[in-house]
C-alpha positions in Angstrom: 40.0 196.4 85.2 39.3 195.3 88.9 42.0 196.3 91.4 43.1 193.4 93.5 45.0 193.6 97.0 47.9 191.4 95.7 51.0 190.5 98.3 53.2 187.7 98.4 53.6 185.1 101.2 56.0 182.3 102.0 54.2 179.0 102.1 55.4 175.2 101.5 58.7 176.4 100.0 57.2 178.9 97.6 57.0 182.7 97.4 53.2 182.9 96.7 51.3 185.6 95.1 47.9 186.0 96.6 44.8 188.4 96.4 43.6 189.0 100.0 40.8 190.8 100.7 38.4 191.4 103.9 38.4 190.1 107.3 36.5 186.9 108.9 36.2 183.4 108.2 38.9 182.4 105.5 37.8 181.4 102.0 40.2 180.0 99.6 39.5 180.5 95.9 41.4 178.4 93.5 41.6 179.2 89.9 41.8 176.9 86.9 44.0 176.6 83.6 45.0 179.0 81.9 43.4 181.4 84.5 45.1 183.2 87.4 43.9 184.5 91.0 42.2 187.2 88.7 39.8 185.0 87.7 38.2 185.4 90.9 38.0 189.4 91.2 34.2 189.5 91.1 33.9 187.2 94.2 36.8 188.5 96.1 35.3 191.9 96.7 31.7 190.5 97.3 32.8 187.9 99.9 35.0 190.5 101.6 32.0 192.9 101.6 29.9 190.0 103.4 32.3 189.6 106.1 34.5 187.0 104.8 38.5 186.9 104.3 38.6 185.8 100.6 41.9 185.1 99.4 42.7 183.9 95.8 46.4 182.3 95.5 48.1 182.0 91.9 48.8 178.2 91.8 52.3 177.0 91.8 54.2 177.8 88.6 51.4 180.4 87.5 51.5 184.1 87.5 53.3 185.6 90.3 53.8 182.3 92.4 57.3 180.8 92.1 57.8 177.7 89.9 59.4 174.4 91.0 61.5 173.0 88.5 60.8 169.4 88.6 57.5 168.4 86.9 56.7 165.8 89.4 56.4 169.0 91.7 53.0 169.8 90.3 51.2 166.4 91.6 47.9 167.3 93.3 49.1 166.2 96.8 51.8 169.2 96.4 49.1 171.5 95.5 47.1 170.5 98.5 50.1 171.0 100.7 50.2 174.5 99.1 46.9 175.2 100.5 47.3 173.8 103.8 50.6 175.9 104.1 48.9 178.8 102.8 46.1 178.3 105.4 48.8 178.2 108.3 50.9 181.5 106.9 47.1 183.3 107.0 46.9 182.3 110.6 43.6 180.6 110.3 42.6 177.8 112.0 40.3 176.3 109.1 39.1 177.5 105.7 36.2 176.9 103.2 37.9 176.0 100.0 36.5 176.5 96.7 37.7 175.9 93.2 36.9 175.9 89.3 38.3 173.7 87.0 41.9 172.5 88.0 41.1 174.5 91.1 38.2 172.6 91.8 39.8 169.0 91.5 42.4 170.8 94.0 39.4 171.6 96.3 37.9 168.3 96.2 41.5 166.4 97.0 42.4 169.1 99.9 38.6 168.5 101.5 39.2 164.8 101.0 42.9 164.6 102.7 42.3 167.4 105.3 38.9 167.6 106.4 40.1 168.9 109.8 41.4 172.1 108.2 39.2 172.6 105.2 35.5 172.5 106.8 33.4 172.8 103.5 34.2 172.6 100.0 32.6 174.1 96.8 33.6 173.3 93.3 32.6 174.8 89.8 32.7 172.7 86.6 34.5 169.6 87.8 32.7 167.0 89.9 34.1 164.8 92.7 35.3 161.6 90.6 36.3 157.9 91.8 39.5 156.4 90.7 39.2 155.1 87.3 40.6 151.4 87.1 43.5 152.1 84.7 45.8 155.2 84.4 44.2 158.3 82.8 46.4 158.4 80.0 45.6 155.2 79.1 41.9 156.1 78.8 42.1 159.2 76.4 41.9 158.1 73.0 44.5 158.8 70.0 44.6 157.7 66.4 46.8 158.4 63.5 47.6 162.1 63.1 45.4 163.2 66.4 45.3 162.9 69.7 43.4 163.9 72.7 44.4 167.1 74.2 45.5 166.0 77.5 47.9 163.5 75.8 49.1 166.6 73.4 50.0 168.3 76.6 52.2 165.5 77.9 55.4 166.4 75.9 57.7 168.9 77.6 57.8 172.0 75.4 55.4 171.3 72.7 52.1 173.0 74.0 54.4 175.8 75.6 55.7 176.5 72.5 52.5 176.8 70.7 50.7 178.6 73.6 53.5 181.0 74.3 54.0 182.1 70.4 51.2 185.0 71.0 49.9 184.7 74.6 47.0 187.1 74.0 45.7 184.8 71.0 45.9 181.6 73.1 44.2 183.1 76.0 41.2 184.4 73.9 40.8 181.4 71.8 40.8 179.1 75.0 38.5 181.5 76.9 35.9 181.9 74.0 35.9 178.0 73.1 35.1 177.0 76.5 32.6 180.0 77.1 28.7 180.0 76.6 29.5 182.4 73.7 30.7 179.4 71.5 27.3 177.6 72.3 26.0 174.7 73.8 28.1 171.4 74.7 25.8 169.4 76.5 26.5 165.6 76.2 24.6 164.2 73.0 23.4 167.4 71.6 25.8 166.7 68.5 28.1 169.6 69.2 31.8 168.4 69.3 34.0 169.3 72.3 36.5 172.0 71.3 39.0 170.5 73.5 38.7 166.9 72.4 41.0 165.6 69.4 44.2 167.4 68.5 46.2 167.5 65.5 49.6 166.3 66.5 51.0 168.5 63.6 49.0 171.7 63.8 48.2 171.7 67.7 45.3 173.0 69.7 44.7 176.6 68.7 44.3 176.0 65.1 40.9 174.3 65.4 39.5 176.8 68.0 37.9 179.8 66.6 38.6 183.6 67.2 36.2 185.7 68.5 35.1 188.8 66.6 34.6 191.0 69.6 35.3 191.1 73.3 33.6 188.7 75.3 30.7 190.2 77.5 32.4 188.8 80.6 35.9 189.6 79.7 37.1 193.3 78.9 40.3 194.1 77.0 41.7 195.2 80.3 40.8 192.2 82.1 42.2 190.0 79.4 45.4 192.3 79.4 45.9 191.2 83.3 45.5 187.5 82.4 48.1 187.9 79.4 50.6 189.6 81.8 50.3 186.9 84.4 51.2 184.2 81.7 53.7 186.5 80.2 55.5 186.3 83.8 55.2 182.6 84.1 54.9 181.0 80.9 52.3 178.0 80.5 54.6 175.2 81.9 53.3 175.3 85.4 49.8 174.6 84.2 50.6 172.1 81.8 52.5 170.1 84.3 49.0 169.5 86.2 48.2 167.4 83.1 51.7 165.7 83.0 51.0 164.5 86.5 47.4 162.7 85.8 48.9 159.3 86.2 51.0 160.2 89.0 47.8 161.6 90.6 46.0 158.2 89.8 48.7 156.1 91.6 49.0 158.3 94.5 45.3 158.2 94.8 45.1 154.5 95.5 46.5 155.4 99.2 43.1 156.9 99.8 40.9 154.4 98.0 37.4 154.2 99.8 37.8 157.7 101.5 35.0 160.0 101.4 34.9 163.7 101.4 32.9 164.1 104.8 32.5 167.9 105.0 29.6 169.9 103.5 30.0 170.3 99.8 28.7 172.2 96.9 28.9 171.7 93.3 27.6 173.9 90.3 28.5 173.8 86.8 27.4 175.9 83.6 24.7 174.2 81.2 27.1 175.1 78.4 30.5 173.8 80.2 32.7 171.9 77.6 33.0 169.1 80.3 29.5 168.3 79.8 30.1 167.1 76.3 32.2 164.3 77.8 30.7 160.9 77.7 29.4 159.9 81.3 29.8 163.3 82.8 26.1 163.7 83.7 26.4 160.3 85.3 29.3 161.1 87.3 27.5 164.6 88.3 24.7 162.5 89.5 26.6 160.0 91.4 28.8 162.3 93.2 27.0 162.2 96.6 28.3 158.3 97.0 31.7 160.2 97.2 30.8 163.4 99.2 27.8 162.3 101.5 27.2 165.9 102.6 26.9 167.2 99.0 24.0 169.5 98.3 21.8 169.1 95.3 23.9 170.0 91.9 23.2 173.3 90.7 23.3 174.2 86.8 23.7 177.5 86.0 21.8 178.2 82.6 23.4 179.6 79.6 26.9 179.7 81.1 30.1 178.1 80.1 33.3 176.7 81.8 34.2 180.0 83.1 31.2 180.5 85.7 32.8 182.8 88.4 33.6 185.1 85.5 30.8 184.4 83.2 28.0 184.6 85.7 29.8 186.1 88.4 26.5 187.6 90.3 24.8 184.1 90.3 28.2 182.4 91.3 28.6 184.9 94.4 25.1 184.7 95.5 25.4 180.9 95.4 28.6 180.8 97.3 27.3 183.2 99.9 24.1 181.2 100.5 26.2 178.0 101.0 28.9 180.0 103.1 26.2 181.1 105.6 25.2 177.6 106.3 28.9 176.2 106.9 30.8 178.9 108.9 30.5 179.8 112.4 29.9 183.6 111.7 26.4 183.1 110.4 25.1 180.2 112.4 
């Protein structure tokens, strides 16, 4: 188990738990769901050793960060405001923002809305996407006794009850199913996305396999940290991100046509479950229309959805190369 330098700061009305390592240009590391700041344990120490101040917060409602009661408080603009306030609380004039999964979506939006503050952005897994013509929940499929997993998450309390019944089992199943150990998930390879359609009656976890042994990138001690984080917060905060998909879509209309105008990096594992979604490769290739300063996309061979953990060294090296180009310290 890696020991992190945790502390709490007050930011945007939240008591936010952060892992704070090193000194130098600020790099914010935003985790995905169901993860916490501990997902960046490898990068925190490596970036600190390289001369950066690496800070990974628990996002609102997750782990050691306070959880607003209103579902609407988990819209993306509120999370962007959290990162703005955190940067200010840390006394930094600007930051490079990095994210994986939901953290990637947050990072893209932060760079889009506040290029004066977030001088560069790096995203893992989730590409920058344009606004669809209709609300997201109208796009996702449902039929009879099944529905797309993001729709399954919409009803308050349903997924929480399933996930919190056995937190260790929940996390292990989700981590494994989205990892490279569960097999390739490229679009068109015939392998179904484990996070596709969900039984209304049996829920999400019943269809996910349970690994027979520890994952090579996640020790039992590491898993125990995540279990402890979600035992503290529950899953509602993370699930509320999905409950704001349509609200995010509506609010995004105010920024239609706006582009990310700062240096950008995108990387994704070749076994990321997201790649099995129809049209995903086309979206990845079309990102430069939305982020003109985007570098060529990087594909991490034999890597799943949890790249900062699964291929920690490769992700760290890629980030350090990018940071050396975009931070004043190394120019």
